[in-house]
N, C-alpha and C positions, 0 to 999 in steps of 0.2 A: 209722539204720535198725536195727531189731532182727531177729534171725533166728528164724523159726518152724521147727518140726520138719517141716512139709510143704514149704514153699517156694512161690515164686510160680508155677512151672510147673504144679504139681499143682492149685493153686487155680484157675488159668485153665482148665485142662482140665476140672475139675469143673463150673465154671459153664457152660462151653460144652456139656457133655454132657447137662444137664438143662434142658428147656425151661421158661421162666417162664410157666406156665399156672395157671389157677385151681385145678387139681387138685394140682399138685405144689408143695410148699412149699420145695423146694430150688432154689436159683438165686441171682439177685441180690436185694437187699433189697426191690425192688418186688414180686417173686414172693411173698416172705414176707408183705408187706402184704395181698396178695390172699388168700393162704392163711389169714391170721388172721381175715379176715371170715367165713370158713366156720364158725368156731368159735362164732359167735353163734347158739346153739340154745336150745331150751326144755326140754331134759332131758339127763342124762348118757348115756342110751342113744343119743341123736342125736349127742352128742360122740364116742362110740365109733365110730359110722359114719363121721364125718368123719376120725377118726384112721386107721382102717383104709383108707379111700379114699386118703388122702394118702400113707400108707406104700406102698400099691400103686403109685400114680403115681410115687413116688420110686424104685421098683425095689428096695424093701427087703422081703425075705421075712419073714413074722412068724407066730407061733403065738398062740393065745388060750387063756388059763387061766381057765376059769369057776370061780367059787367061791360058796359061800353066805355072805353077809355080812349087813350091816344091824346095827341097834342095838335096844335096848329101845324107843326112841322110834319108829323106822321100822318095826320088825318085820323078819322075814326079808326079805332083799333080795339078789337075784342080782348079783354083781359080775363084771367081766371085765378081767383084766390082759392086756396085749398085749406080747409078747416078741419082740425082734429079736436074732438071734445071728449074729455075724460072725467069720470066721476060725476057727482051731482051736488046740488046745493043752491042756495039763493043768490050767491055772488060768484064772480069769475076772476081767476088769475089768468091774464092773457099773456101768452108768450108768442113773439112775432119775429119773423125773419123773412126777407125777400129772396125769391129764387130767380128772378130775372137777371140777365146779364146785359152788357152794353154792346150794341152794334158799333163796329169801327169803320173808319173811313175806307173807302175802296171796296166795300162789300164784305169785309172779313167780320169775324165775330169773336169777342172776348171769350176766353174759356171761363171766366167768372168764377174762379176757384176761391180766391181770397174774398172777392166781392160778388157772390156771397154763398157759394156752395158749402164752404166750411161752416158758416153760421147755420145753414139749413140742416146739415148733417149733425151738428151739435144739438139742434132742437129735436131732431128725430131720436137721437140717443136719449135726450132728457125725457121725451114723451114716453118712450118704452119703459124707462125706469119708473116714471110716475104711474104708468099703467099698472105695473106690478105693485107699486107702493100704495095706490089708493084702493085697491080691491079690498072691500070689507072694512075700510078705515072710516072713522067718524068725522072726516073733514067737512067743514061747512062750506067749502068752495068747490067749484068746478075748475079744471085746468083746460083752457081753450088755446090751442096752437093755431095761429093764423099765418100761413105761408103765402106771402103776397106777390103779386105780379105788378109790373110797371112802377116799381119804386124808382127805377132809374129815369123814368119820364116825369117825375115830380110827385112821388109818394101817392100815386093814384090808387093803387090797390088798397092800401091802408085806409085812405079816405073813403073809398067805396064800401069797405067792410064796416067802418064806424057809422056810416050813414044809416045802415039797417040794423046795427047792433043795439041792444038794450043797454044804454050807458049806465043806468042805475045799477046794473049787475056788476059793473067793472070795479073791482077792488084795487087792482094794480096791473101794470103792463111792464113786461120785460122784453126789450128789443135786443137782438144780436145781429151785428153787422161787422164785416171784416174780422173774421175769426177762424183762420185756417192754419195758423202756426203760432208758436210762442207761449210761454208760461205766464207772462205778465198780463193781468186783466186791466183794461182801461175802462173808465166809466165817466159819463157826463154828470156834472153838477148843475147844469143849466136847464133843468126841466121844471122850474117853477116851485113855489113854496109848497104846493100840494104833494110834492115828491119827497118831502123831508123824511117821512116814515120809512119809505122803501129804501132811501139812501142809508138810513141808520141800519136797516136789516142787512144790506149789502156789506157795509163796513164791519159789522159784527161777524159776518160769515168770513170775510177776508182775514180778520184777526184770529178767529177760532181755528181756521184751517191753515194758518201761516202762509197764506197766498199773497203774493205781491200784487197789490191793486193800486192803481194811480188814478186819482180823481182829477178831472179836467174842468176848471171853471168855465171854459169854452170848449165844447166838444162838437165835432163835425155833425151835420144834420143827417138823419136817417128817418125811418118810419116813426120814430119816437115823437117827432115834431107834430104829427097829426094829433097825438094824444095830449101833448103839452098844450096845444092851442085849444083843446076841448076842456082843459082844466082837470085832467085825470092824472093820478100818480103814475109816473113812468120812469124806468131806468133804461139807458142805452149802454150796451156793453160791447167790447171788442177785445181781441187778444193780439199781442205783439211779442217779439223778443224784447228783452229789457232795454237794450240800446235804442231800438226803434221806437219803443213807447216813450222814452224820455225825449228823443228827438222830436217826436210828434207833439208832445206836451209843450216843448219850447217853441215850436213853430206856431202853435195856436195861442199860447199863453205867456210867452216870454217878453212881450212888449216890443218896443222899438229896438232894443239891444238884447236879443234872446240868447246870444252866445253861440249862434250858428254862423257858419261862413256865409257871406253875402251870396244870395242866389241859391242856397242849399235847399233842396226839396227832400223831405224824409222818404226813404226808399219805398214805403208802402204806397205813397202817392205817385210814385213813378210807375208802380205796378198796376194798380187798379185802373179801370177804364182804358186799358191798353192791351196790346198783344203780350205784354209781360206778365199778365195775371194768368199764369199757367199752372198745370198740374204739379210740376216739380216743387212748388211752394207748399203743397199740402203736407201736413204732419198729423198722421192718424192718432198718435199718442196725445198730442195737444188738443185735438178736437174731441177725443174721447173724454179727456179730463174736463174740458170745458162743458161738455154735455152733462156730466155728473154735477158740476158746480151749478149749472142752471136748474137742474132738478131739485137740488137741495135748497137753492134760493127760493124757488117757487113754494116749496113746502114750508120754509121758514116764514115767508110772508103770509101764507095761508093760516098758519098756526098763530100768528101775531094778531090777525084780524079778530 
């Protein structure tokens, strides 16, 4: 048995405190399955409404940062980041996940479950656990959850948030993207030398929890790139089944002869940004487990600072 930073008593109390309803994504894995179904929407504006409703049901206070975004292709497009701040202290552990999905050709809209409703629901689970854990605790950090819009248009929401954030407060950033199923945690090792300390914390947690974690010297870009460019310590994490994670590692890091059949595309990249990114891929147990992992990792980093 491995020891987590929260412990069994807190986990049981948390699950008992939040009813497993269609509105609240926090609770047992079945509640997450129900919550995930609400993310099947026809626009990112509708996904914003789902997000804010689920945060409200989970008892997580939030603020909305409106910004002017869009691209040359879309034209000006209003975006909305959603920020949850927990605890107090002079520095911040930032946890980030994007909630927007991709419009498809022909006017359809991706369900955006793998990319990235799963990551958002894991973050909400982590936030609720941390909310219970930080009450009355002498942590020297705040936990700031930034749920971003317009990541799929070029990391716009994360950039807009960082423009107005107090960078001196940011001790570390944890990004979650593509995390709706699988027990294997993937992470990037290409976030700059400033990220050495948070990488060490992640590897220690993987070892202590006997969790299979695979480091990628080259990892696909997500909102983490905004923080890497700013010189801030950042981790980018995702989850996969074991075979899919290894196939993805080979595709990005295997060189000219990765051992994959010519033309092979890892299944996850056939699913995201397509009509194949659908609700059937969501695994409530995996997302619930990943949410606990994120909460413990945030606490571990906070205690190390």
